[in-house]
C-alpha positions as CSV (number, residue, x, y, z in Angstrom):
1,M,-16.7,-8.6,-65.9
2,R,-16.1,-11.7,-68.2
3,A,-12.8,-12.3,-66.2
4,V,-14.6,-12.2,-63.0
5,L,-17.4,-14.7,-64.1
6,M,-14.8,-17.1,-65.2
7,A,-12.8,-16.9,-61.9
8,F,-16.2,-17.6,-60.1
9,I,-17.0,-20.6,-62.4
10,V,-13.4,-22.1,-61.6
11,W,-13.8,-21.3,-58.0
12,L,-17.2,-23.1,-57.8
13,S,-15.7,-26.1,-59.7
14,V,-12.9,-26.3,-57.1
15,I,-15.6,-26.2,-54.3
16,Q,-17.4,-29.0,-55.9
17,L,-14.3,-31.1,-56.3
18,I,-13.4,-30.6,-53.0
19,A,-16.9,-31.8,-51.7
20,Q,-16.9,-34.8,-54.0
21,Q,-13.4,-35.8,-52.6
22,G,-14.6,-35.3,-49.1
23,T,-17.7,-37.5,-49.7
24,S,-15.4,-40.1,-51.3
25,I,-13.0,-39.8,-48.4
26,Q,-16.0,-40.6,-45.8
27,N,-17.2,-43.4,-48.1
28,H,-13.9,-45.0,-48.1
29,R,-13.7,-44.6,-44.4
30,S,-17.1,-46.0,-43.9
31,D,-16.4,-49.1,-46.2
32,L,-13.2,-49.6,-44.4
33,T,-14.9,-49.6,-40.9
34,Q,-17.5,-52.0,-42.3
35,L,-14.7,-54.4,-43.7
36,L,-12.8,-54.3,-40.4
37,A,-15.9,-55.2,-38.6
38,A,-16.7,-58.0,-41.0
39,L,-13.3,-59.5,-40.2
40,R,-14.3,-60.1,-36.6
41,S,-17.8,-61.7,-37.7
42,N,-18.8,-65.0,-36.2
43,D,-19.5,-66.3,-39.8
44,P,-16.4,-67.5,-41.5
45,R,-17.8,-66.6,-44.9
46,I,-18.2,-63.1,-44.0
47,R,-14.7,-63.1,-42.8
48,V,-13.4,-64.5,-45.9
49,G,-15.4,-62.1,-48.2
50,A,-13.8,-59.2,-46.0
51,F,-10.5,-60.4,-46.3
52,E,-10.8,-61.0,-50.1
53,Q,-12.0,-57.4,-50.5
54,I,-9.1,-56.0,-48.5
55,R,-6.5,-58.2,-50.4
56,S,-7.6,-56.9,-53.9
57,A,-7.2,-53.3,-52.5
58,S,-3.3,-53.0,-52.1
59,A,-3.6,-49.6,-50.7
60,M,-5.5,-50.7,-47.8
61,L,-2.9,-52.9,-46.7
62,Q,-0.6,-50.2,-45.9
63,D,-2.9,-48.8,-43.2
64,S,-1.8,-49.9,-39.7
65,N,-5.4,-50.6,-38.6
66,V,-6.0,-53.0,-41.4
67,Q,-2.6,-54.8,-40.6
68,S,-3.6,-55.0,-37.0
69,A,-7.1,-56.4,-37.8
70,L,-5.4,-59.2,-40.2
71,L,-3.2,-60.2,-37.4
72,D,-6.3,-60.5,-35.2
73,L,-7.9,-62.5,-37.9
74,L,-5.2,-64.8,-38.0
75,D,-5.4,-65.3,-34.4
76,L,-9.1,-66.0,-34.7
77,E,-8.8,-68.4,-37.4
78,T,-6.0,-70.4,-35.7
79,R,-8.2,-70.5,-32.4
80,E,-11.2,-71.8,-34.3
81,S,-9.1,-74.4,-36.2
82,N,-7.8,-75.6,-32.8
83,A,-11.2,-75.9,-31.4
84,R,-12.2,-78.0,-34.4
85,V,-9.2,-80.1,-34.0
86,R,-9.8,-80.7,-30.4
87,E,-13.5,-81.7,-30.9
88,G,-12.3,-84.2,-33.6
89,E,-9.7,-85.7,-31.0
90,R,-12.4,-85.7,-28.4
91,R,-14.9,-87.7,-30.6
92,R,-12.2,-90.0,-31.8
93,A,-11.4,-90.8,-28.1
94,A,-15.2,-91.6,-27.6
95,H,-15.3,-93.8,-30.9
96,Q,-17.5,-91.2,-32.6
97,N,-17.4,-90.1,-36.1
98,D,-15.2,-87.0,-36.8
99,V,-17.4,-84.2,-38.1
100,S,-14.7,-81.6,-38.2
101,E,-14.4,-80.2,-41.7
102,S,-11.5,-79.2,-43.8
103,S,-11.4,-78.3,-47.4
104,D,-9.0,-77.1,-50.1
105,D,-10.8,-73.8,-50.1
106,N,-10.1,-73.0,-46.5
107,A,-6.4,-74.2,-47.0
108,M,-6.1,-71.9,-49.9
109,Y,-7.5,-69.1,-47.8
110,M,-5.3,-69.5,-44.9
111,D,-2.3,-69.6,-47.4
112,D,-3.5,-66.4,-48.9
113,L,-3.8,-65.0,-45.3
114,L,-0.5,-66.0,-44.4
115,G,1.0,-64.7,-47.5
116,V,-0.5,-61.1,-46.9
117,I,0.6,-61.1,-43.4
118,E,4.1,-62.0,-44.3
119,S,4.3,-59.0,-46.6
120,F,4.2,-56.7,-43.5
121,V,4.9,-58.8,-40.4
122,D,7.4,-57.4,-38.1
123,W,9.7,-60.4,-37.8
124,H,11.2,-59.1,-34.5
125,D,7.8,-58.8,-32.7
126,P,7.3,-61.9,-30.5
127,H,3.5,-61.9,-30.7
128,Q,3.5,-61.6,-34.3
129,I,6.0,-64.1,-35.1
130,C,4.2,-66.4,-32.8
131,L,0.9,-66.1,-34.7
132,L,2.8,-67.3,-37.7
133,A,4.4,-69.9,-35.8
134,K,0.9,-71.3,-34.6
135,E,0.0,-72.0,-38.2
136,G,3.2,-73.6,-39.2
137,A,4.4,-70.7,-41.5
138,A,8.2,-70.8,-42.4
139,L,10.1,-68.3,-40.1
140,D,13.7,-68.7,-41.6
141,A,15.0,-66.2,-43.7
142,P,17.7,-66.3,-46.8
143,D,20.2,-64.5,-44.4
144,A,21.8,-66.8,-41.7
145,R,22.0,-63.8,-39.4
146,E,18.3,-62.8,-39.9
147,S,17.3,-66.4,-39.5
148,A,19.3,-66.5,-36.2
149,T,17.6,-63.4,-34.9
150,R,14.1,-64.8,-35.7
151,A,15.1,-67.9,-34.1
152,Q,15.7,-66.3,-30.8
153,V,12.6,-64.2,-31.0
154,A,10.5,-67.1,-31.8
155,L,12.0,-69.6,-29.2
156,P,9.9,-69.0,-26.3
157,C,6.6,-69.4,-28.5
158,L,8.1,-72.5,-30.3
159,Q,9.0,-74.1,-26.9
160,Q,5.4,-73.5,-25.8
161,L,4.1,-75.2,-28.8
162,S,6.3,-78.1,-28.5
163,R,4.8,-79.1,-25.2
164,G,1.1,-78.0,-26.2
165,E,-1.7,-80.3,-25.9
166,L,-2.3,-80.3,-29.7
167,F,-0.1,-82.6,-31.7
168,M,-0.4,-80.3,-34.8
169,D,1.3,-77.6,-32.7
170,R,4.1,-79.9,-31.7
171,M,4.4,-81.0,-35.5
172,N,4.6,-77.3,-36.3
173,A,7.2,-76.6,-33.8
174,V,9.8,-79.2,-34.7
175,R,9.4,-78.6,-38.3
176,T,10.0,-74.8,-37.8
177,I,12.8,-75.6,-35.4
178,V,14.9,-77.9,-37.9
179,A,14.3,-75.3,-40.8
180,L,15.7,-72.3,-38.5
181,L,18.6,-74.5,-37.4
182,K,19.6,-75.1,-41.0
183,S,19.2,-71.6,-42.2
184,A,20.9,-69.9,-39.2
185,R,23.8,-72.3,-39.6
186,N,26.4,-71.0,-36.9
187,G,24.7,-67.8,-36.1
188,L,23.0,-69.0,-33.0
189,D,24.2,-68.6,-29.5
190,S,25.0,-72.1,-27.6
191,N,21.8,-71.6,-25.3
192,T,19.4,-70.9,-28.1
193,A,21.0,-73.7,-30.3
194,E,20.8,-76.2,-27.5
195,A,17.2,-75.3,-26.4
196,M,16.3,-75.8,-30.1
197,R,17.9,-79.1,-30.1
198,Q,16.1,-80.1,-27.1
199,I,12.8,-79.3,-28.9
200,V,13.9,-81.9,-31.7
201,I,14.7,-84.4,-29.1
202,L,11.3,-84.1,-27.5
203,A,9.6,-84.5,-30.7
204,L,11.3,-87.6,-31.5
205,H,10.1,-89.2,-28.3
206,D,6.6,-87.7,-28.6
207,Q,3.6,-89.9,-27.7
208,R,2.1,-89.4,-31.1
209,V,3.8,-91.2,-34.0
210,E,2.7,-88.1,-36.4
211,V,5.0,-85.9,-34.5
212,Q,7.9,-88.4,-34.6
213,W,7.3,-88.6,-38.3
214,E,7.6,-85.0,-38.8
215,A,10.7,-84.6,-36.8
216,V,12.5,-87.5,-38.8
217,D,11.0,-85.9,-42.1
218,S,12.3,-82.6,-41.4
219,L,15.7,-83.9,-40.2
220,E,15.9,-85.8,-43.4
221,Q,15.4,-82.6,-45.5
222,Y,17.0,-80.0,-43.5
223,G,19.1,-81.7,-40.8
224,R,22.7,-81.2,-40.3
225,S,25.4,-83.5,-38.9
226,D,25.2,-82.4,-35.6
227,M,21.7,-84.1,-35.4
228,I,23.0,-87.3,-36.4
229,P,23.6,-88.7,-32.9
230,V,20.2,-87.7,-31.7
231,L,18.6,-89.4,-34.8
232,R,20.9,-92.7,-34.4
233,E,19.9,-93.0,-30.8
234,F,16.1,-92.8,-31.9
235,A,16.7,-95.3,-34.6
236,E,18.4,-97.8,-32.4
237,S,15.8,-97.2,-29.6
238,S,13.1,-100.0,-29.0
239,P,9.4,-98.9,-29.4
240,G,8.2,-101.9,-27.2
241,P,7.0,-105.5,-28.1
242,D,3.4,-104.2,-28.5
243,A,4.2,-101.1,-30.5
244,P,2.2,-100.4,-33.8
245,K,3.8,-100.7,-37.0
246,D,4.3,-97.1,-37.6
247,E,6.5,-96.7,-34.6
248,I,8.8,-99.5,-36.0
249,V,8.8,-97.9,-39.5
250,V,9.5,-94.6,-38.3
251,R,12.8,-95.6,-36.6
252,K,13.7,-97.3,-39.9
253,N,13.2,-93.9,-41.6
254,A,15.4,-92.4,-39.1
255,A,18.3,-94.4,-40.6
256,H,17.5,-93.3,-43.9
257,A,17.5,-89.6,-42.7
258,I,21.1,-90.2,-41.2
259,T,22.2,-91.2,-44.8
260,A,20.3,-88.2,-46.4
261,I,22.2,-85.9,-44.1
262,Q,25.6,-87.5,-44.7
263,Q,25.2,-87.4,-48.4
264,R,24.0,-83.8,-48.5
265,E,26.9,-82.7,-46.4
266,A,29.3,-84.5,-48.5
267,Q,28.2,-82.5,-51.5
268,Q,28.7,-79.1,-49.9
């Protein structure tokens, strides 16, 4: 009789444990559903809060639904950021005060979001790699062959960005392209390499001097000797008699970039 009683007590304990676990799982699913909904909120503070909760629970990041929601979040944040840039450009063109807001906290949040996404992103998925490219994330890899593969996957997106209306997109595109050209080395096929080279040339002759600066600075840091003729042509070109000082200075800096490339390759 005593053995039967003990067996009943054990059985009852197991039933209670299973019930508790079931409740816990239901609560977890409910919490996750709420967090995923919060990532789509119109209130950026709610989105940031939900992201921080997910980021602190590493197990959640293994969930494919969570990964998909974070990619959607990145897309949403990029679109809202671009809308603020467009509004700032519109107000400057109308000689109004720029009311667009930017903060170190937002920059840190975006860096954290990109860092989390880079931990699970499929680098061979055109949509996912384009989401990263739009935010100016580095796409190059330590391995030259992998960098070449990523370059081929990302090229259509980078070409689109290089011709986009937002000068920040064009800056991101040329910086990413120059880094990929360096890391891929000779692993690119001739068509891809030439298409990427054309993006750099386009940036050097962009209507915005900020994009020209980005191209020159990127080439100074990462450029290879095959880009020297392009830089030299730009450095020797005339910006025009009424050109602002920045357009003259950026051409002088192109000459410095040529010297930096030559010195870097002489040391290799």
